[in-house]
C-alpha positions in Angstrom: -26.5 44.1 15.2 -23.0 44.2 15.3 -22.9 39.5 16.6 -25.7 38.6 14.4 -23.3 40.1 11.7 -20.7 37.9 12.6 -22.2 35.2 13.7 -22.2 33.5 9.3 -19.2 34.0 9.6 -18.5 31.5 12.2 -20.1 29.4 10.9 -18.8 29.6 7.1 -15.9 29.5 8.0 -16.0 25.8 11.0 -17.8 24.4 8.0 -15.1 24.7 5.3 -13.2 23.8 7.4 -14.5 20.4 8.5 -15.6 20.2 4.4 -11.6 20.8 3.4 -10.4 18.3 7.0 -12.7 15.9 5.1 -11.4 16.1 1.8 -7.4 16.0 2.5 -7.3 13.3 4.7 -9.5 10.9 2.2 -6.7 8.2 1.9 -7.2 6.4 -2.1 -7.4 3.3 -2.8 -4.4 3.3 -5.9 -4.5 -0.6 -7.2 -5.3 -4.3 -5.4 -4.7 -7.4 -6.4 -4.9 -10.7 -4.4 -1.5 -13.2 -3.5 -1.3 -16.5 -5.0 2.2 -18.6 -4.0 4.9 -18.5 -6.7 7.9 -21.5 -6.2 6.2 -24.1 -4.3 5.4 -21.7 -1.5 2.3 -20.9 -0.5 0.9 -17.3 -0.3 -2.8 -16.1 -0.9 -4.5 -12.8 0.7 -5.0 -9.3 -0.9 -2.6 -6.7 -1.0 -3.8 -2.8 -1.5 -2.1 0.2 -2.8 -3.0 3.0 -1.0 -2.5 7.6 -1.5 -2.8 9.2 2.3 -1.6 11.9 3.3 1.8 10.7 4.6 2.8 8.9 0.7 2.1 5.5 -0.8 1.9 2.5 0.5 1.2 -1.1 0.4 -0.8 -2.7 2.6 -0.7 -6.4 3.5 -4.2 -7.2 4.4 -5.9 -9.3 7.9 -6.1 -12.3 5.2 -2.4 -12.6 3.8 -0.7 -15.3 5.1 2.7 -16.8 3.7 4.3 -20.6 4.9 7.3 -18.5 5.6 11.1 -18.9 3.8 14.4 -17.2 4.3 14.9 -13.4 3.6 10.9 -12.6 1.9 11.3 -9.1 0.7 8.5 -7.4 0.0 8.5 -5.3 -3.9 7.8 -4.5 -7.3 8.2 -6.0 -10.7 5.4 -6.1 -14.0 4.9 -9.0 -16.5 6.1 -11.8 -14.1 9.7 -9.5 -12.8 10.4 -8.7 -10.1 12.8 -5.6 -9.8 14.8 -5.3 -7.2 14.9 -1.6 -7.0 11.2 -1.3 -6.0 12.9 -3.4 -2.8 10.9 -1.5 0.2 11.8 -3.5 2.8 12.0 -7.7 5.0 8.4 -8.7 5.1 7.8 -8.1 9.2 5.4 -10.8 9.4 4.1 -14.6 8.0 0.2 -13.7 8.3 -1.9 -10.1 9.1 -2.1 -6.9 8.3 1.4 -4.7 7.1 1.8 -1.5 6.2 4.7 -0.5 4.1 5.6 2.5 3.3 6.8 3.1 -0.6 9.7 5.7 -0.9 9.0 9.0 -2.7 12.0 8.3 -5.2 10.3 5.6 -6.6 8.2 5.7 -9.4 5.0 2.6 -9.0 3.7 3.8 -11.8 5.5 0.6 -14.1 4.1 -1.7 -12.3 1.7 -4.2 -12.6 2.8 -6.5 -9.6 3.8 -7.1 -6.0 6.4 -9.3 -5.1 7.0 -11.5 -1.6 10.7 -12.3 -3.2 13.5 -14.2 -1.7 16.5 -11.9 -2.0 18.6 -14.8 -1.4 18.0 -17.8 -3.9 16.2 -15.4 -6.2 12.6 -16.6 -6.9 9.5 -15.1 -6.0 7.6 -16.4 -3.3 3.9 -15.0 -3.6 3.0 -12.8 -6.7 -0.3 -10.2 -6.8 -0.8 -8.7 -10.4 -2.4 -5.5 -10.0 -4.7 -3.6 -11.1 
């Protein structure tokens, strides 16, 4: 009789922990968009802002392509204006999927664009409006 009393408790604990784990580990897409080239540069492909258990990330899609330029960086902007304080890091590759961590100190709520930005010449190389 004692063992049958404990079986439902063990099963319930397993079910509860599985439900909690699947909810806690789910990523959430916050915004997404598609790059368009700027300043005579070719930039294309998708970008998504994702909230994960590790924080917020900017994810350039597998389809991301950039024609190349010196000092290309990833960052945020609003209504056609790049914010240099939002700089994440140098662009790692001119093509393919890339993930950039957004510092916890950066409030992204006020931004509606992701930029590929040339710091050296102060010009946009690609812009994606995100929604």
